[in-house]
C-alpha positions, 0 to 999 in steps of 0.5 A, a space after each residue: 261314642 256319637 251319642 255320648 258326645 252329642 248328650 254333652 251338646 246343648 240343644 238349639 245348636 244350629 250350624 248356620 247361625 251357630 258358629 262364627 270365626 274369630 281371627 285373633 284366637 283362630 277358634 270357632 265359637 259355639 254361639 248357644 244359650 251359653 257363650 263360653 263355650 269353644 269347641 278344639 275340633 271341628 267336622 265340616 259334615 255340611 257336604 258342601 263346605 259350609 263350615 269351612 267357608 265360614 271359618 274362613 278356610 280356602 276352598 274353591 267351588 267345583 273345580 275352580 273354573 266352573 266346573 261341577 258334576 251333575 247332580 240327580 234325583 234317583 228313585 226306586 221300583 217295584 212290582 218290577 217283573 219276576 225273573 228280570 234280575 236273573 236276565 239282567 234286564 238293565 243291559 238292553 235299556 241304553 239301546 232302547 234309548 238310542 233306538 228312540 233318539 235315532 228313530 224318534 227324535 226323542 231326546 235324554 239328558 244323560 246317556 248311561 243310565 244306571 238301574 239295577 235290582 235290590 236285594 228283593 228282586 222285584 225292587 230296582 233302584 233307578 239312576 237316570 237323571 241328570 239336573 241341569 239349569 236351564 242354560 245346561 250347566 250343572 245345579 250348584 248346591 250352594 245356591 237356592 235359586 238354583 236349588 229350588 229349581 233342581 227339586 223340580 226339574 229333579 221330579 220332572 224327570 222321574 216322571 218322564 223317564 219312568 214312564 218312558 221305562 214303563 212304555 218300552 221295557 217289558 219288565 217294567 210295564 207293571 212296576 210303579 214308584 215306590 220312593 222318592 228322595 226328599 232331596 236333590 242328590 249333589 255331588 258336589 259344590 265347595 272343594 275345601 283346599 287342605 295341605 294336600 290335595 287327592 288327584 285323579 291318579 291317586 284314586 287310579 293307581 291306589 296311592 298309599 300314605 304314611 298318615 292314612 285314616 280310612 280307604 276309600 273304594 270307588 272308581 272315578 265316577 264323572 257325571 258330565 253333560 249329558 253322560 256318566 264316565 267311569 274311570 276303574 282301577 287295576 281291578 283285581 290288583 286294585 285296592 283302595 285308596 287310602 285316605 290321609 289325615 287332617 292334611 288330606 281332602 278329598 277333592 279330585 284334581 288332575 292339576 294337583 300336586 304330585 302325591 307326597 
């Protein structure tokens, strides 16, 4: 279905220069070689609310008070020791980090490393970085200067964290990096303010709505300064939050209006 729809779209229609908001007709024109094309529905798939901003719809940056979740740059390892997955080798890594901080004065930008095996047990993924600006604030993915800094800082942290893992964790002594992502993993920037904004309580209480169009199965995962905080639903009695139709926007806020 998507491929069939894409075939009908003209080429050279890049979003940044293709859209402008027309307040008179409340429409978004797709500006390409043939300027007569007019869409009825536009889906903002930018991840940063770019189209929403260009259209003049309401939004806020992060929590609206200057706070945003910290981004990360993940990486994948290969040649991890056989049997490390079965031995749950990741369990001991936080204690090794704590000892290095306590006894050697080492500093880690983030506690709670998430390091787990992939389908092939000698290949692991590592989510251990927390990319910040020099002042410790989270990198803003809508700021080109901050984003450029973040791309470099994320790779620096990969270098340092991988060196630590190889030196201190026996299972990773012979491992090597097999994959680094092409770009920084941004967790949030603009939050679109729809007719309804979901709340933390909606997620934890697995809210249901009459206009459900999908289900979210993830808990609250807050990448705050220096750590990762999880808040879980009532497992095993929980099920996913049932996402609402077009009036629903995924932007978790404790101060949102109560559920309707």
